[in-house]
N, CA, C, O and the ligand as a Tripos MOL2 file, in Angstrom:
@<TRIPOS>MOLECULE
protein
  273   271    69     0     0
PROTEIN
NO_CHARGES

@<TRIPOS>ATOM
      1 N          81.6180  -77.6710  -37.7900 N.3       1 MET1
      2 CA         82.1540  -76.4340  -37.2100 C.3       1 MET1
      3 C          82.1230  -75.3420  -38.2720 C.2       1 MET1
      4 O          82.7960  -75.4460  -39.2970 O.2       1 MET1
      5 N          81.3580  -74.3210  -38.0290 N.am      2 GLN2
      6 CA         81.2430  -73.2390  -39.0060 C.3       2 GLN2
      7 C          82.2320  -72.1250  -38.6970 C.2       2 GLN2
      8 O          82.5000  -71.8080  -37.5380 O.2       2 GLN2
      9 N          82.7610  -71.5460  -39.7510 N.am      3 ALA3
     10 CA         83.6770  -70.4280  -39.5950 C.3       3 ALA3
     11 C          83.5650  -69.5880  -40.8560 C.2       3 ALA3
     12 O          82.9400  -70.0040  -41.8310 O.2       3 ALA3
     13 N          84.1550  -68.4360  -40.8380 N.am      4 THR4
     14 CA         84.2140  -67.6510  -42.0590 C.3       4 THR4
     15 C          85.6660  -67.3400  -42.3630 C.2       4 THR4
     16 O          86.4770  -67.1250  -41.4620 O.2       4 THR4
     17 N          85.9720  -67.3210  -43.6330 N.am      5 VAL5
     18 CA         87.3040  -66.9070  -44.0630 C.3       5 VAL5
     19 C          87.1340  -65.7740  -45.0590 C.2       5 VAL5
     20 O          86.1790  -65.7660  -45.8360 O.2       5 VAL5
     21 N          88.0530  -64.8180  -45.0420 N.am      6 PRO6
     22 CA         87.9550  -63.7160  -46.0000 C.3       6 PRO6
     23 C          88.3050  -64.1920  -47.4010 C.2       6 PRO6
     24 O          89.2940  -64.8990  -47.5940 O.2       6 PRO6
     25 N          87.4970  -63.8070  -48.3690 N.am      7 CYS7
     26 CA         87.7870  -64.1370  -49.7620 C.3       7 CYS7
     27 C          89.1210  -63.5130  -50.1580 C.2       7 CYS7
     28 O          89.3410  -62.3220  -49.9350 O.2       7 CYS7
     29 N          90.0170  -64.3190  -50.7490 N.am      8 PRO8
     30 CA         91.3200  -63.7730  -51.1470 C.3       8 PRO8
     31 C          91.1970  -62.7420  -52.2640 C.2       8 PRO8
     32 O          92.1300  -61.9800  -52.5150 O.2       8 PRO8
     33 N          90.0730  -62.7190  -52.9190 N.am      9 ASN9
     34 CA         89.8900  -61.8060  -54.0430 C.3       9 ASN9
     35 C          89.1890  -60.5100  -53.6390 C.2       9 ASN9
     36 O          89.6620  -59.4210  -53.9660 O.2       9 ASN9
     37 N          88.0660  -60.6220  -52.9300 N.am     10 CYS10
     38 CA         87.2600  -59.4330  -52.6540 C.3      10 CYS10
     39 C          87.0770  -59.1810  -51.1560 C.2      10 CYS10
     40 O          86.4120  -58.2200  -50.7680 O.2      10 CYS10
     41 N          87.6730  -60.0520  -50.2990 N.am     11 LYS11
     42 CA         87.6510  -59.8720  -48.8430 C.3      11 LYS11
     43 C          86.2840  -60.0890  -48.2110 C.2      11 LYS11
     44 O          86.1130  -59.8650  -47.0120 O.2      11 LYS11
     45 N          85.3170  -60.5220  -49.0000 N.am     12 THR12
     46 CA         84.0290  -60.8760  -48.4170 C.3      12 THR12
     47 C          84.1970  -62.0860  -47.5080 C.2      12 THR12
     48 O          84.9320  -63.0130  -47.8460 O.2      12 THR12
     49 N          83.5330  -62.0910  -46.3700 N.am     13 ALA13
     50 CA         83.5960  -63.2430  -45.4660 C.3      13 ALA13
     51 C          82.8080  -64.3950  -46.0710 C.2      13 ALA13
     52 O          81.6110  -64.2700  -46.3280 O.2      13 ALA13
     53 N          83.4810  -65.5120  -46.2950 N.am     14 ILE14
     54 CA         82.8440  -66.6850  -46.8710 C.3      14 ILE14
     55 C          82.5940  -67.6980  -45.7600 C.2      14 ILE14
     56 O          83.5360  -68.1220  -45.0910 O.2      14 ILE14
     57 N          81.3230  -68.0970  -45.5510 N.am     15 PRO15
     58 CA         81.0690  -69.1270  -44.5420 C.3      15 PRO15
     59 C          81.5670  -70.4760  -45.0320 C.2      15 PRO15
     60 O          81.2130  -70.9190  -46.1250 O.2      15 PRO15
     61 N          82.3830  -71.1200  -44.2230 N.am     16 VAL16
     62 CA         82.9190  -72.4260  -44.5990 C.3      16 VAL16
     63 C          82.7240  -73.4000  -43.4410 C.2      16 VAL16
     64 O          82.6250  -73.0050  -42.2790 O.2      16 VAL16
     65 N          82.6740  -74.6460  -43.7830 N.am     17 ASP17
     66 CA         82.6480  -75.6970  -42.7810 C.3      17 ASP17
     67 C          84.0740  -76.1820  -42.5830 C.2      17 ASP17
     68 O          84.6990  -76.6880  -43.5160 O.2      17 ASP17
     69 N          84.5910  -76.0270  -41.3620 N.am     18 MET18
     70 CA         85.9970  -76.3290  -41.1240 C.3      18 MET18
     71 C          86.3300  -77.7890  -41.4490 C.2      18 MET18
     72 O          87.4090  -78.0870  -41.9610 O.2      18 MET18
     73 N          85.4070  -78.6820  -41.1490 N.am     19 MET19
     74 CA         85.6640  -80.0910  -41.4470 C.3      19 MET19
     75 C          85.7470  -80.2920  -42.9580 C.2      19 MET19
     76 O          86.6400  -80.9770  -43.4550 O.2      19 MET19
     77 N          84.8060  -79.6850  -43.6790 N.am     20 GLY20
     78 CA         84.8310  -79.8000  -45.1320 C.3      20 GLY20
     79 C          86.0830  -79.1880  -45.7250 C.2      20 GLY20
     80 O          86.6970  -79.7360  -46.6400 O.2      20 GLY20
     81 N          86.4440  -78.0370  -45.1790 N.am     21 LEU21
     82 CA         87.6260  -77.3460  -45.6780 C.3      21 LEU21
     83 C          88.8740  -78.2160  -45.4760 C.2      21 LEU21
     84 O          89.7310  -78.3070  -46.3550 O.2      21 LEU21
     85 N          88.9560  -78.8430  -44.3180 N.am     22 SER22
     86 CA         90.1290  -79.6590  -44.0320 C.3      22 SER22
     87 C          90.1400  -80.9290  -44.8760 C.2      22 SER22
     88 O          91.1850  -81.5550  -45.0550 O.2      22 SER22
     89 N          88.9720  -81.3050  -45.3920 N.am     23 GLN23
     90 CA         88.9130  -82.5000  -46.2330 C.3      23 GLN23
     91 C          89.0320  -82.1630  -47.7120 C.2      23 GLN23
     92 O          88.9370  -83.0440  -48.5660 O.2      23 GLN23
     93 N          89.2380  -80.8880  -48.0090 N.am     24 GLY24
     94 CA         89.4940  -80.5010  -49.3950 C.3      24 GLY24
     95 C          88.2800  -79.9860  -50.1330 C.2      24 GLY24
     96 O          88.3420  -79.7670  -51.3430 O.2      24 GLY24
     97 N          87.1650  -79.7850  -49.4240 N.am     25 THR25
     98 CA         85.9850  -79.2260  -50.0630 C.3      25 THR25
     99 C          86.2640  -77.7980  -50.5130 C.2      25 THR25
    100 O          86.9220  -77.0410  -49.8010 O.2      25 THR25
    101 N          85.7730  -77.4310  -51.6760 N.am     26 SER26
    102 CA         85.9220  -76.0720  -52.1670 C.3      26 SER26
    103 C          84.6900  -75.2610  -51.7970 C.2      26 SER26
    104 O          83.5820  -75.7940  -51.7410 O.2      26 SER26
    105 N          84.8850  -73.9790  -51.5460 N.am     27 PHE27
    106 CA         83.7890  -73.0870  -51.2290 C.3      27 PHE27
    107 C          83.8190  -71.9070  -52.1820 C.2      27 PHE27
    108 O          84.8770  -71.3940  -52.5470 O.2      27 PHE27
    109 N          82.6100  -71.4900  -52.5750 N.am     28 GLU28
    110 CA         82.5320  -70.4010  -53.5370 C.3      28 GLU28
    111 C          82.1560  -69.1080  -52.8420 C.2      28 GLU28
    112 O          81.2480  -69.0700  -52.0120 O.2      28 GLU28
    113 N          82.8690  -68.0500  -53.1950 N.am     29 CYS29
    114 CA         82.5500  -66.7260  -52.6760 C.3      29 CYS29
    115 C          81.2250  -66.2690  -53.2610 C.2      29 CYS29
    116 O          81.0410  -66.2730  -54.4780 O.2      29 CYS29
    117 N          80.2980  -65.8740  -52.3870 N.am     30 GLY30
    118 CA         78.9890  -65.4430  -52.8590 C.3      30 GLY30
    119 C          79.0200  -64.0990  -53.5510 C.2      30 GLY30
    120 O          78.0620  -63.7170  -54.2230 O.2      30 GLY30
    121 N          80.1120  -63.3840  -53.3910 N.am     31 SER31
    122 CA         80.2000  -62.0440  -53.9470 C.3      31 SER31
    123 C          80.8780  -62.0150  -55.3200 C.2      31 SER31
    124 O          80.3760  -61.3900  -56.2540 O.2      31 SER31
    125 N          82.0230  -62.6960  -55.4340 N.am     32 CYS32
    126 CA         82.7730  -62.6330  -56.6940 C.3      32 CYS32
    127 C          82.9080  -64.0000  -57.3600 C.2      32 CYS32
    128 O          83.5430  -64.1250  -58.4070 O.2      32 CYS32
    129 N          82.3060  -65.0300  -56.7460 N.am     33 GLN33
    130 CA         82.3050  -66.3820  -57.3100 C.3      33 GLN33
    131 C          83.6850  -67.0230  -57.3790 C.2      33 GLN33
    132 O          83.8730  -68.0170  -58.0800 O.2      33 GLN33
    133 N          84.6600  -66.4560  -56.6500 N.am     34 SER34
    134 CA         85.9390  -67.1410  -56.5480 C.3      34 SER34
    135 C          85.7470  -68.4460  -55.7860 C.2      34 SER34
    136 O          84.9860  -68.5020  -54.8210 O.2      34 SER34
    137 N          86.4300  -69.4780  -56.2160 N.am     35 VAL35
    138 CA         86.3570  -70.7630  -55.5190 C.3      35 VAL35
    139 C          87.6120  -70.9180  -54.6770 C.2      35 VAL35
    140 O          88.7320  -70.8510  -55.1820 O.2      35 VAL35
    141 N          87.4040  -71.1260  -53.3970 N.am     36 ILE36
    142 CA         88.5530  -71.2720  -52.5050 C.3      36 ILE36
    143 C          88.5970  -72.6770  -51.9390 C.2      36 ILE36
    144 O          87.5640  -73.3140  -51.7320 O.2      36 ILE36
    145 N          89.7990  -73.1450  -51.6950 N.am     37 SER37
    146 CA         89.9910  -74.4230  -51.0040 C.3      37 SER37
    147 C          91.3810  -74.4000  -50.4030 C.2      37 SER37
    148 O          92.2320  -73.6050  -50.8020 O.2      37 SER37
    149 N          91.6000  -75.2720  -49.4490 N.am     38 LEU38
    150 CA         92.9040  -75.3240  -48.7990 C.3      38 LEU38
    151 C          93.8520  -76.2130  -49.5900 C.2      38 LEU38
    152 O          93.4560  -77.2770  -50.0660 O.2      38 LEU38
    153 N          95.0880  -75.7860  -49.7320 N.am     39 ALA39
    154 CA         96.1100  -76.6530  -50.3040 C.3      39 ALA39
    155 C          96.3940  -77.7970  -49.3340 C.2      39 ALA39
    156 O          96.2050  -77.6590  -48.1250 O.2      39 ALA39
    157 N          96.8430  -78.9050  -49.8630 N.am     40 ALA40
    158 CA         97.0180  -80.1130  -49.0540 C.3      40 ALA40
    159 C          97.8350  -79.9000  -47.7790 C.2      40 ALA40
    160 O          97.4140  -80.3740  -46.7240 O.2      40 ALA40
    161 N          98.9690  -79.2200  -47.8180 N.am     41 PRO41
    162 CA         99.7430  -79.0280  -46.5730 C.3      41 PRO41
    163 C          98.9290  -78.2940  -45.5190 C.2      41 PRO41
    164 O          99.0370  -78.5970  -44.3310 O.2      41 PRO41
    165 N          98.1140  -77.3310  -45.9420 N.am     42 ASN42
    166 CA         97.2830  -76.5990  -44.9960 C.3      42 ASN42
    167 C          96.1640  -77.4660  -44.4600 C.2      42 ASN42
    168 O          95.7380  -77.3180  -43.3150 O.2      42 ASN42
    169 N          95.6880  -78.3800  -45.3070 N.am     43 ARG43
    170 CA         94.6520  -79.3010  -44.8280 C.3      43 ARG43
    171 C          95.1960  -80.1270  -43.6720 C.2      43 ARG43
    172 O          94.5230  -80.3160  -42.6590 O.2      43 ARG43
    173 N          96.4240  -80.6180  -43.8340 N.am     44 GLN44
    174 CA         97.0210  -81.4150  -42.7630 C.3      44 GLN44
    175 C          97.1720  -80.5670  -41.5080 C.2      44 GLN44
    176 O          96.9290  -81.0380  -40.3970 O.2      44 GLN44
    177 N          97.5740  -79.3150  -41.6910 N.am     45 ALA45
    178 CA         97.7470  -78.4380  -40.5320 C.3      45 ALA45
    179 C          96.4210  -78.2270  -39.8220 C.2      45 ALA45
    180 O          96.3740  -78.2250  -38.5920 O.2      45 ALA45
    181 N          95.3460  -78.0500  -40.5730 N.am     46 SER46
    182 CA         94.0560  -77.8050  -39.9320 C.3      46 SER46
    183 C          93.5400  -79.0810  -39.2730 C.2      46 SER46
    184 O          92.8790  -79.0270  -38.2360 O.2      46 SER46
    185 N          93.8460  -80.2350  -39.8800 N.am     47 LEU47
    186 CA         93.4720  -81.4950  -39.2310 C.3      47 LEU47
    187 C          94.2040  -81.6380  -37.9060 C.2      47 LEU47
    188 O          93.6190  -82.0430  -36.9010 O.2      47 LEU47
    189 N          95.4920  -81.3020  -37.9150 N.am     48 ASN48
    190 CA         96.2670  -81.3700  -36.6840 C.3      48 ASN48
    191 C          95.6730  -80.4380  -35.6380 C.2      48 ASN48
    192 O          95.5870  -80.7860  -34.4600 O.2      48 ASN48
    193 N          95.2660  -79.2570  -36.0750 N.am     49 ALA49
    194 CA         94.6880  -78.2850  -35.1450 C.3      49 ALA49
    195 C          93.3920  -78.8250  -34.5590 C.2      49 ALA49
    196 O          93.1220  -78.6530  -33.3700 O.2      49 ALA49
    197 N          92.5880  -79.4780  -35.3960 N.am     50 MET50
    198 CA         91.3290  -80.0180  -34.8940 C.3      50 MET50
    199 C          91.5750  -81.1720  -33.9260 C.2      50 MET50
    200 O          90.8740  -81.3180  -32.9250 O.2      50 MET50
    201 N          92.5850  -81.9950  -34.2400 N.am     51 ASP51
    202 CA         92.9340  -83.0710  -33.3170 C.3      51 ASP51
    203 C          93.3450  -82.4990  -31.9670 C.2      51 ASP51
    204 O          92.9680  -83.0160  -30.9150 O.2      51 ASP51
    205 N          94.1240  -81.4240  -32.0160 N.am     52 ALA52
    206 CA         94.5680  -80.7980  -30.7750 C.3      52 ALA52
    207 C          93.3720  -80.2620  -29.9940 C.2      52 ALA52
    208 O          93.3220  -80.3790  -28.7690 O.2      52 ALA52
    209 N          92.4050  -79.6710  -30.7100 N.am     53 LEU53
    210 CA         91.2040  -79.1660  -30.0450 C.3      53 LEU53
    211 C          90.4210  -80.3020  -29.3980 C.2      53 LEU53
    212 O          89.9340  -80.1750  -28.2740 O.2      53 LEU53
    213 N          90.3040  -81.4210  -30.1250 N.am     54 LYS54
    214 CA         89.5790  -82.5680  -29.5700 C.3      54 LYS54
    215 C          90.2680  -83.0620  -28.3040 C.2      54 LYS54
    216 O          89.6180  -83.3850  -27.3100 O.2      54 LYS54
    217 N          91.6000  -83.1140  -28.3590 N.am     55 THR55
    218 CA         92.3500  -83.5610  -27.1900 C.3      55 THR55
    219 C          92.0970  -82.6190  -26.0210 C.2      55 THR55
    220 O          91.8630  -83.0580  -24.8950 O.2      55 THR55
    221 N          92.1450  -81.3320  -26.2980 N.am     56 LEU56
    222 CA         91.8850  -80.3510  -25.2470 C.3      56 LEU56
    223 C          90.4980  -80.5510  -24.6560 C.2      56 LEU56
    224 O          90.3260  -80.5430  -23.4370 O.2      56 LEU56
    225 N          89.5040  -80.7310  -25.5330 N.am     57 ALA57
    226 CA         88.1280  -80.8800  -25.0700 C.3      57 ALA57
    227 C          87.9920  -82.1030  -24.1740 C.2      57 ALA57
    228 O          87.2680  -82.0710  -23.1790 O.2      57 ALA57
    229 N          88.6920  -83.1860  -24.5280 N.am     58 SER58
    230 CA         88.5680  -84.4090  -23.7440 C.3      58 SER58
    231 C          89.2720  -84.2790  -22.4020 C.2      58 SER58
    232 O          88.9820  -85.0230  -21.4660 O.2      58 SER58
    233 N          90.1940  -83.3340  -22.3140 N.am     59 GLU59
    234 CA         90.9360  -83.1780  -21.0610 C.3      59 GLU59
    235 C          90.3610  -82.0940  -20.1590 C.2      59 GLU59
    236 O          90.8310  -81.8850  -19.0410 O.2      59 GLU59
    237 N          89.3350  -81.4060  -20.6600 N.am     60 MET60
    238 CA         88.7290  -80.3650  -19.8510 C.3      60 MET60
    239 C          87.8850  -80.9780  -18.7500 C.2      60 MET60
    240 O          87.1970  -81.9800  -18.9490 O.2      60 MET60
    241 N          87.9530  -80.3670  -17.6120 N.am     61 THR61
    242 CA         87.1250  -80.8230  -16.5080 C.3      61 THR61
    243 C          86.3010  -79.6480  -15.9920 C.2      61 THR61
    244 O          86.6440  -78.4870  -16.2130 O.2      61 THR61
    245 N          85.2360  -79.9620  -15.3160 N.am     62 VAL62
    246 CA         84.4120  -78.9210  -14.7330 C.3      62 VAL62
    247 C          85.0970  -78.4360  -13.4700 C.2      62 VAL62
    248 O          85.3790  -79.2150  -12.5590 O.2      62 VAL62
    249 N          85.3590  -77.1570  -13.4300 N.am     63 LYS63
    250 CA         86.0600  -76.6160  -12.2760 C.3      63 LYS63
    251 C          85.0440  -76.1920  -11.2170 C.2      63 LYS63
    252 O          84.1500  -75.3870  -11.4760 O.2      63 LYS63
    253 N          85.1950  -76.7270  -10.0720 N.am     64 LYS64
    254 CA         84.2940  -76.3650   -8.9870 C.3      64 LYS64
    255 C          85.0260  -75.4690   -7.9990 C.2      64 LYS64
    256 O          86.2360  -75.5770   -7.7960 O.2      64 LYS64
    257 N          84.2690  -74.6090   -7.4110 N.am     65 ASP65
    258 CA         84.8680  -73.6980   -6.4520 C.3      65 ASP65
    259 C          85.0910  -74.4250   -5.1390 C.2      65 ASP65
    260 O          84.1350  -74.7690   -4.4450 O.2      65 ASP65
    261 N          86.3480  -74.6590   -4.7980 N.am     66 ALA66
    262 CA         86.6760  -75.4750   -3.6410 C.3      66 ALA66
    263 C          86.4300  -74.7520   -2.3210 C.2      66 ALA66
    264 O          86.4240  -75.3750   -1.2590 O.2      66 ALA66
    265 N          86.2310  -73.4550   -2.3870 N.am     67 ASP67
    266 CA         86.1040  -72.6840   -1.1450 C.3      67 ASP67
    267 C          84.7010  -72.7310   -0.5570 C.2      67 ASP67
    268 O          84.4860  -72.2500    0.5560 O.2      67 ASP67
    269 N          83.7500  -73.2980   -1.2760 N.am     68 GLU68
    270 CA         82.3870  -73.2830   -0.7620 C.3      68 GLU68
    271 C          81.9850  -74.5920   -0.1070 C.2      68 GLU68
    272 O          80.8590  -74.7220    0.3730 O.2      68 GLU68
    273 ZN         85.1080  -62.8870  -53.3700 Zn       69 ZN69
@<TRIPOS>BOND
     1     1     2 1
     2     2     3 1
     3     3     4 2
     4     3     5 am
     5     5     6 1
     6     6     7 1
     7     7     8 2
     8     7     9 am
     9     9    10 1
    10    10    11 1
    11    11    12 2
    12    11    13 am
    13    13    14 1
    14    14    15 1
    15    15    16 2
    16    15    17 am
    17    17    18 1
    18    18    19 1
    19    19    20 2
    20    19    21 am
    21    21    22 1
    22    22    23 1
    23    23    24 2
    24    23    25 am
    25    25    26 1
    26    26    27 1
    27    27    28 2
    28    27    29 am
    29    29    30 1
    30    30    31 1
    31    31    32 2
    32    31    33 am
    33    33    34 1
    34    34    35 1
    35    35    36 2
    36    35    37 am
    37    37    38 1
    38    38    39 1
    39    39    40 2
    40    39    41 am
    41    41    42 1
    42    42    43 1
    43    43    44 2
    44    43    45 am
    45    45    46 1
    46    46    47 1
    47    47    48 2
    48    47    49 am
    49    49    50 1
    50    50    51 1
    51    51    52 2
    52    51    53 am
    53    53    54 1
    54    54    55 1
    55    55    56 2
    56    55    57 am
    57    57    58 1
    58    58    59 1
    59    59    60 2
    60    59    61 am
    61    61    62 1
    62    62    63 1
    63    63    64 2
    64    63    65 am
    65    65    66 1
    66    66    67 1
    67    67    68 2
    68    67    69 am
    69    69    70 1
    70    70    71 1
    71    71    72 2
    72    71    73 am
    73    73    74 1
    74    74    75 1
    75    75    76 2
    76    75    77 am
    77    77    78 1
    78    78    79 1
    79    79    80 2
    80    79    81 am
    81    81    82 1
    82    82    83 1
    83    83    84 2
    84    83    85 am
    85    85    86 1
    86    86    87 1
    87    87    88 2
    88    87    89 am
    89    89    90 1
    90    90    91 1
    91    91    92 2
    92    91    93 am
    93    93    94 1
    94    94    95 1
    95    95    96 2
    96    95    97 am
    97    97    98 1
    98    98    99 1
    99    99   100 2
   100    99   101 am
   101   101   102 1
   102   102   103 1
   103   103   104 2
   104   103   105 am
   105   105   106 1
   106   106   107 1
   107   107   108 2
   108   107   109 am
   109   109   110 1
   110   110   111 1
   111   111   112 2
   112   111   113 am
   113   113   114 1
   114   114   115 1
   115   115   116 2
   116   115   117 am
   117   117   118 1
   118   118   119 1
   119   119   120 2
   120   119   121 am
   121   121   122 1
   122   122   123 1
   123   123   124 2
   124   123   125 am
   125   125   126 1
   126   126   127 1
   127   127   128 2
   128   127   129 am
   129   129   130 1
   130   130   131 1
   131   131   132 2
   132   131   133 am
   133   133   134 1
   134   134   135 1
   135   135   136 2
   136   135   137 am
   137   137   138 1
   138   138   139 1
   139   139   140 2
   140   139   141 am
   141   141   142 1
   142   142   143 1
   143   143   144 2
   144   143   145 am
   145   145   146 1
   146   146   147 1
   147   147   148 2
   148   147   149 am
   149   149   150 1
   150   150   151 1
   151   151   152 2
   152   151   153 am
   153   153   154 1
   154   154   155 1
   155   155   156 2
   156   155   157 am
   157   157   158 1
   158   158   159 1
   159   159   160 2
   160   159   161 am
   161   161   162 1
   162   162   163 1
   163   163   164 2
   164   163   165 am
   165   165   166 1
   166   166   167 1
   167   167   168 2
   168   167   169 am
   169   169   170 1
   170   170   171 1
   171   171   172 2
   172   171   173 am
   173   173   174 1
   174   174   175 1
   175   175   176 2
   176   175   177 am
   177   177   178 1
   178   178   179 1
   179   179   180 2
   180   179   181 am
   181   181   182 1
   182   182   183 1
   183   183   184 2
   184   183   185 am
   185   185   186 1
   186   186   187 1
   187   187   188 2
   188   187   189 am
   189   189   190 1
   190   190   191 1
   191   191   192 2
   192   191   193 am
   193   193   194 1
   194   194   195 1
   195   195   196 2
   196   195   197 am
   197   197   198 1
   198   198   199 1
   199   199   200 2
   200   199   201 am
   201   201   202 1
   202   202   203 1
   203   203   204 2
   204   203   205 am
   205   205   206 1
   206   206   207 1
   207   207   208 2
   208   207   209 am
   209   209   210 1
   210   210   211 1
   211   211   212 2
   212   211   213 am
   213   213   214 1
   214   214   215 1
   215   215   216 2
   216   215   217 am
   217   217   218 1
   218   218   219 1
   219   219   220 2
   220   219   221 am
   221   221   222 1
   222   222   223 1
   223   223   224 2
   224   223   225 am
   225   225   226 1
   226   226   227 1
   227   227   228 2
   228   227   229 am
   229   229   230 1
   230   230   231 1
   231   231   232 2
   232   231   233 am
   233   233   234 1
   234   234   235 1
   235   235   236 2
   236   235   237 am
   237   237   238 1
   238   238   239 1
   239   239   240 2
   240   239   241 am
   241   241   242 1
   242   242   243 1
   243   243   244 2
   244   243   245 am
   245   245   246 1
   246   246   247 1
   247   247   248 2
   248   247   249 am
   249   249   250 1
   250   250   251 1
   251   251   252 2
   252   251   253 am
   253   253   254 1
   254   254   255 1
   255   255   256 2
   256   255   257 am
   257   257   258 1
   258   258   259 1
   259   259   260 2
   260   259   261 am
   261   261   262 1
   262   262   263 1
   263   263   264 2
   264   263   265 am
   265   265   266 1
   266   266   267 1
   267   267   268 2
   268   267   269 am
   269   269   270 1
   270   270   271 1
   271   271   272 2
@<TRIPOS>SUBSTRUCTURE
     1 MET1         2 RESIDUE 1 A MET
     2 GLN2         6 RESIDUE 1 A GLN
     3 ALA3        10 RESIDUE 1 A ALA
     4 THR4        14 RESIDUE 1 A THR
     5 VAL5        18 RESIDUE 1 A VAL
     6 PRO6        22 RESIDUE 1 A PRO
     7 CYS7        26 RESIDUE 1 A CYS
     8 PRO8        30 RESIDUE 1 A PRO
     9 ASN9        34 RESIDUE 1 A ASN
    10 CYS10       38 RESIDUE 1 A CYS
    11 LYS11       42 RESIDUE 1 A LYS
    12 THR12       46 RESIDUE 1 A THR
    13 ALA13       50 RESIDUE 1 A ALA
    14 ILE14       54 RESIDUE 1 A ILE
    15 PRO15       58 RESIDUE 1 A PRO
    16 VAL16       62 RESIDUE 1 A VAL
    17 ASP17       66 RESIDUE 1 A ASP
    18 MET18       70 RESIDUE 1 A MET
    19 MET19       74 RESIDUE 1 A MET
    20 GLY20       78 RESIDUE 1 A GLY
    21 LEU21       82 RESIDUE 1 A LEU
    22 SER22       86 RESIDUE 1 A SER
    23 GLN23       90 RESIDUE 1 A GLN
    24 GLY24       94 RESIDUE 1 A GLY
    25 THR25       98 RESIDUE 1 A THR
    26 SER26      102 RESIDUE 1 A SER
    27 PHE27      106 RESIDUE 1 A PHE
    28 GLU28      110 RESIDUE 1 A GLU
    29 CYS29      114 RESIDUE 1 A CYS
    30 GLY30      118 RESIDUE 1 A GLY
    31 SER31      122 RESIDUE 1 A SER
    32 CYS32      126 RESIDUE 1 A CYS
    33 GLN33      130 RESIDUE 1 A GLN
    34 SER34      134 RESIDUE 1 A SER
    35 VAL35      138 RESIDUE 1 A VAL
    36 ILE36      142 RESIDUE 1 A ILE
    37 SER37      146 RESIDUE 1 A SER
    38 LEU38      150 RESIDUE 1 A LEU
    39 ALA39      154 RESIDUE 1 A ALA
    40 ALA40      158 RESIDUE 1 A ALA
    41 PRO41      162 RESIDUE 1 A PRO
    42 ASN42      166 RESIDUE 1 A ASN
    43 ARG43      170 RESIDUE 1 A ARG
    44 GLN44      174 RESIDUE 1 A GLN
    45 ALA45      178 RESIDUE 1 A ALA
    46 SER46      182 RESIDUE 1 A SER
    47 LEU47      186 RESIDUE 1 A LEU
    48 ASN48      190 RESIDUE 1 A ASN
    49 ALA49      194 RESIDUE 1 A ALA
    50 MET50      198 RESIDUE 1 A MET
    51 ASP51      202 RESIDUE 1 A ASP
    52 ALA52      206 RESIDUE 1 A ALA
    53 LEU53      210 RESIDUE 1 A LEU
    54 LYS54      214 RESIDUE 1 A LYS
    55 THR55      218 RESIDUE 1 A THR
    56 LEU56      222 RESIDUE 1 A LEU
    57 ALA57      226 RESIDUE 1 A ALA
    58 SER58      230 RESIDUE 1 A SER
    59 GLU59      234 RESIDUE 1 A GLU
    60 MET60      238 RESIDUE 1 A MET
    61 THR61      242 RESIDUE 1 A THR
    62 VAL62      246 RESIDUE 1 A VAL
    63 LYS63      250 RESIDUE 1 A LYS
    64 LYS64      254 RESIDUE 1 A LYS
    65 ASP65      258 RESIDUE 1 A ASP
    66 ALA66      262 RESIDUE 1 A ALA
    67 ASP67      266 RESIDUE 1 A ASP
    68 GLU68      270 RESIDUE 1 A GLU
    69 ZN69       273 GROUP 0 **** ****
């Protein structure tokens, strides 16, 4: 899952892999070379968020128009 986060130093959008980020992978800002990573409590929060998304995805159904 790709996403971008703003660099805390220069506000440049840094492309990150959400799975990698949640697993503690560090990402380097291409503009100022700052290295960013999530602190452990935030990693757990993002893992929880991804679990919730997976649950939502598994519970989604195709909605058909019943009036036709
Ligand atoms: Zn930066």
